[in-house]
C-alpha positions as CSV (number, residue, x, y, z in Angstrom):
1,M,0.0,0.0,0.0
2,G,1.1,3.5,-0.7
3,R,1.8,6.2,1.9
4,T,2.7,9.8,1.5
5,I,6.3,10.7,1.9
6,I,8.2,14.0,2.0
7,L,7.7,16.5,-0.7
8,F,10.9,16.0,-2.6
9,V,13.1,13.0,-3.5
10,C,16.5,13.0,-5.1
11,A,19.2,10.6,-6.2
12,V,22.5,10.6,-7.9
13,G,21.7,13.9,-9.4
14,L,22.6,17.5,-9.6
15,L,20.8,19.2,-6.7
16,L,21.8,21.8,-4.2
17,P,21.6,20.7,-0.5
18,V,19.1,22.8,1.4
19,L,17.1,22.7,4.7
20,S,13.7,22.7,3.1
21,P,12.0,22.3,-0.2
22,L,11.2,26.0,-0.3
23,A,14.9,26.8,-0.6
24,L,15.4,24.7,-3.7
25,P,16.7,26.6,-6.8
26,A,15.1,26.7,-10.1
27,A,15.5,23.4,-11.9
28,S,18.3,23.1,-14.5
29,N,18.8,20.4,-17.1
30,H,21.3,18.7,-14.7
31,E,19.0,18.3,-11.7
32,R,17.2,15.0,-11.1
33,Y,14.0,15.0,-9.0
34,Y,12.1,11.8,-8.3
35,T,8.5,12.5,-9.1
36,G,7.0,9.1,-9.3
37,P,4.6,7.2,-7.0
38,K,5.4,7.2,-3.3
39,T,4.7,3.5,-2.7
40,V,6.6,1.3,-0.3
41,Y,7.3,-2.2,-1.7
42,E,5.5,-4.7,0.6
43,D,5.7,-8.0,-1.1
44,M,8.6,-9.5,0.8
45,N,7.6,-13.2,0.1
46,T,10.0,-13.8,-2.7
47,S,12.5,-16.6,-3.1
48,A,15.3,-17.7,-5.4
49,P,16.8,-21.0,-6.5
50,N,19.8,-22.4,-4.8
51,E,22.7,-22.2,-7.3
52,L,25.7,-23.1,-5.2
53,Q,28.9,-23.7,-7.1
54,R,30.5,-26.8,-5.6
55,D,33.4,-29.0,-6.2
56,G,32.2,-32.3,-7.7
57,S,34.5,-34.4,-5.5
58,N,33.7,-33.2,-2.0
59,G,30.9,-30.7,-2.3
60,A,33.0,-27.8,-1.0
61,L,32.4,-24.4,-2.2
62,L,34.9,-23.4,-4.9
63,V,34.6,-19.7,-4.2
64,D,32.6,-18.3,-1.3
65,K,32.1,-14.8,-2.7
66,W,28.7,-13.4,-3.6
67,A,27.4,-10.0,-4.8
68,V,24.3,-8.1,-5.7
69,V,25.1,-5.1,-7.9
70,I,22.3,-2.6,-8.9
71,G,22.5,0.5,-11.1
72,I,19.4,2.3,-12.2
73,S,19.6,5.2,-14.7
74,D,16.4,4.2,-16.6
75,Y,13.3,4.5,-14.5
76,Q,9.7,3.9,-15.4
77,G,8.5,7.0,-17.2
78,T,11.1,9.6,-18.3
79,Q,11.1,12.3,-15.6
80,N,13.0,10.2,-13.1
81,D,15.9,9.1,-15.4
82,L,19.4,9.6,-14.2
83,L,22.8,9.8,-15.9
84,Y,25.4,7.3,-14.6
85,P,24.1,4.8,-12.0
86,D,24.2,1.9,-14.6
87,D,27.8,2.8,-15.4
88,D,28.6,2.8,-11.7
89,A,27.2,-0.7,-11.4
90,R,29.1,-2.0,-14.4
91,D,32.3,-0.6,-13.0
92,M,31.7,-2.4,-9.6
93,Y,30.7,-5.6,-11.4
94,N,33.9,-5.6,-13.5
95,Y,36.0,-4.8,-10.4
96,L,34.5,-7.8,-8.6
97,L,35.4,-10.1,-11.5
98,T,39.0,-9.0,-11.1
99,K,38.9,-9.9,-7.4
100,G,37.8,-13.5,-8.0
101,Y,34.0,-13.3,-7.9
102,P,32.8,-15.7,-10.5
103,Q,30.3,-14.3,-12.9
104,S,27.7,-16.8,-11.7
105,H,28.1,-15.4,-8.2
106,I,27.0,-11.9,-9.1
107,R,23.5,-10.7,-9.7
108,L,23.8,-7.6,-11.9
109,L,20.6,-5.7,-12.1
110,L,20.6,-2.7,-14.5
111,D,17.9,-0.2,-15.3
112,R,14.6,-1.9,-16.2
113,K,15.7,-5.2,-14.8
114,A,16.1,-3.8,-11.3
115,T,12.4,-4.0,-10.3
116,A,11.5,-4.2,-6.6
117,N,10.8,-7.8,-6.8
118,A,14.1,-8.5,-8.7
119,I,16.1,-6.6,-6.0
120,I,14.5,-8.5,-3.2
121,S,14.8,-11.8,-5.0
122,A,18.5,-11.1,-5.6
123,I,19.1,-10.5,-1.9
124,D,17.2,-13.8,-1.2
125,W,19.4,-15.6,-3.7
126,M,22.6,-14.3,-2.1
127,N,21.3,-15.4,1.3
128,T,20.8,-19.0,-0.1
129,Q,24.4,-18.9,-1.3
130,E,26.4,-17.6,1.6
131,R,26.7,-20.3,4.3
132,S,29.1,-19.2,7.0
133,A,30.6,-16.3,8.9
134,T,33.5,-16.2,6.4
135,S,31.4,-15.9,3.3
136,E,32.2,-12.6,1.5
137,C,29.2,-10.6,0.4
138,V,28.8,-7.3,-1.4
139,F,25.6,-5.2,-1.9
140,F,26.1,-2.2,-4.3
141,Y,23.4,0.2,-5.2
142,S,23.5,3.4,-7.3
143,G,20.3,5.2,-8.2
144,H,17.5,7.2,-6.6
145,G,17.4,7.5,-2.9
146,T,14.6,9.1,-0.8
147,T,13.1,9.3,2.7
148,Y,9.7,8.1,3.9
149,N,7.8,9.2,7.0
150,G,5.7,7.2,9.3
151,Y,6.1,3.6,8.1
152,N,6.6,0.8,10.6
153,D,9.6,-1.1,9.2
154,G,10.7,-2.5,12.5
155,D,12.7,0.3,13.9
156,N,11.9,3.4,16.0
157,E,12.6,6.0,13.3
158,Y,9.8,8.1,12.0
159,T,11.8,9.0,8.9
160,D,13.3,6.1,7.0
161,E,15.7,6.1,4.1
162,A,14.9,4.1,1.0
163,I,16.3,3.1,-2.4
164,V,13.9,3.3,-5.4
165,S,13.4,0.4,-7.8
166,T,13.1,1.0,-11.6
167,N,9.3,0.4,-11.3
168,L,9.1,3.2,-8.7
169,Y,8.7,1.2,-5.5
170,L,10.6,2.3,-2.3
171,I,12.6,-0.4,-0.4
172,L,13.2,1.0,3.1
173,D,16.3,0.7,5.1
174,G,14.4,-1.3,7.7
175,Q,13.2,-3.8,5.0
176,L,16.8,-4.2,3.9
177,R,17.8,-4.7,7.5
178,Q,15.2,-7.5,7.9
179,K,16.4,-9.2,4.8
180,F,20.1,-9.1,5.8
181,A,19.3,-10.2,9.4
182,N,19.1,-13.7,8.0
183,F,22.7,-13.8,6.7
184,N,25.4,-15.9,8.3
185,S,28.2,-13.9,6.9
186,H,30.3,-11.6,9.1
187,K,31.9,-10.1,6.0
188,I,29.4,-7.9,4.2
189,L,30.1,-4.7,2.4
190,F,27.3,-2.3,1.5
191,V,27.9,0.6,-0.9
192,F,25.2,3.2,-1.6
193,D,25.6,6.0,-4.1
194,S,22.2,7.6,-3.5
195,C,20.6,10.6,-1.7
196,F,20.2,10.4,2.0
197,S,22.3,7.2,2.0
198,G,24.1,8.1,5.2
199,G,20.9,6.9,6.9
200,M,21.5,3.4,5.8
201,D,23.4,2.7,9.1
202,D,20.3,0.7,10.1
203,L,22.1,-2.1,8.3
204,A,25.0,-2.0,10.7
205,A,26.0,-5.2,12.4
206,T,29.0,-7.3,13.3
207,G,31.3,-7.8,10.4
208,R,29.7,-5.2,8.1
209,V,31.0,-2.1,6.5
210,I,28.6,0.5,5.1
211,D,30.0,3.1,2.6
212,T,27.7,5.9,1.5
213,A,27.9,8.8,-0.8
214,C,26.6,11.4,1.6
215,S,25.0,12.0,5.0
216,E,21.4,11.1,5.8
217,T,20.4,14.8,5.1
218,Q,22.3,15.3,1.9
219,Y,22.0,14.5,-1.8
220,S,24.4,12.5,-3.9
221,W,25.5,13.9,-7.3
222,D,26.1,12.8,-10.8
223,G,29.6,13.5,-12.2
224,N,30.4,15.2,-15.4
225,A,30.8,13.8,-18.9
226,A,34.5,13.1,-18.2
227,M,33.7,11.0,-15.1
228,Q,30.9,9.0,-16.6
229,N,30.0,8.0,-13.0
230,G,28.3,9.4,-9.9
231,V,30.9,11.6,-8.2
232,F,31.2,9.3,-5.2
233,T,31.5,6.1,-7.3
234,Y,34.1,7.7,-9.5
235,Y,36.5,8.3,-6.6
236,Y,35.4,5.2,-4.7
237,M,36.4,2.9,-7.7
238,Q,39.7,4.7,-7.9
239,G,40.2,4.0,-4.2
240,L,39.4,0.3,-4.7
241,A,41.8,0.1,-7.5
242,T,44.5,1.5,-5.3
243,Y,43.8,-0.1,-1.9
244,N,41.4,-3.1,-2.6
245,T,39.8,-2.4,0.8
246,A,36.5,-0.9,1.9
247,E,38.3,1.4,4.4
248,G,41.0,2.5,1.9
249,A,38.5,3.2,-0.8
250,Q,36.2,5.3,1.4
251,A,39.2,7.2,3.0
252,Y,40.4,8.0,-0.5
253,A,37.0,9.0,-1.9
254,T,35.7,11.1,0.9
255,P,37.7,14.3,0.5
256,L,37.9,14.0,-3.3
257,A,34.2,13.6,-3.7
258,H,33.4,16.3,-1.2
259,N,35.8,18.8,-3.0
260,A,34.6,17.8,-6.5
261,V,30.9,18.4,-5.6
262,L,31.7,21.7,-3.9
263,A,33.8,22.9,-6.9
264,M,31.4,21.8,-9.6
265,Y,28.1,22.5,-8.0
266,G,28.7,24.6,-4.9
267,A,27.1,21.9,-2.8
268,Q,28.0,19.8,0.2
269,M,28.4,16.0,0.0
270,D,30.1,14.2,2.8
271,P,30.5,10.4,2.3
272,Q,30.0,8.3,5.5
273,Q,31.4,5.0,6.6
274,Y,30.0,2.7,9.3
275,D,32.7,0.1,10.0
276,N,31.9,-2.9,12.3
277,Y,34.4,-5.2,10.7
278,T,37.3,-6.4,12.8
279,G,40.5,-5.6,10.9
280,T,40.5,-4.5,7.3
281,W,37.7,-5.4,4.9
282,Q,39.8,-6.6,2.0
283,F,38.7,-8.1,-1.3
């Protein structure tokens, strides 16, 4: 069922951070406002087939690395489309391949394939694959982000953060928390290049790192034509290429992404990290 949310929604787009909608500047051709239905996705009864890759001789997992990678530039309708989230997802997908993730161990959902049901099904699929505390799991999302008021998703927050599927359903942070509560892994990395993503700390738990493009009150931004990425993802991927750790990538990206958004758009974007992993989260 749908519920009314706040008056404005944004994503990896070109928006000026403000304290209220009344302070928003006149729209330019770079700005990306989400103007679709404000409907929370509520069909959580999805499942996925078990597709474990095992050694034929002893049944042991060959590679215990799993990922769900999502990038949505093409949304239902045209007014909600973005520039580079699909490129962000392709870059993360290709990086994971270089780090030993088999292609069959990654669910890559781009644009119109990233429906709400497909996203939830992909998380369920990854849950059926990871088996132990040492399983390595990645959840990457680039696209629209928003907030939603007054929905009971299992926490005490009145305002929840959400990601937006290509078919314009909101998947709240509490819904994601409930899904990942069933995981055995104590090595999970979450990366969000979306507005208000700093509020995704609801997913925090032992063994997890959450890297976000901005704070829970800020917007994330598309890069320019030279970047061909969201600003945060552009620098985050550079950080991964250099350090191959979640901590190193975020430390590298944070000042560069902040300075780039300030220089290009006169706006504030402060990436956040919530690190509950003992030691260094290394690929």
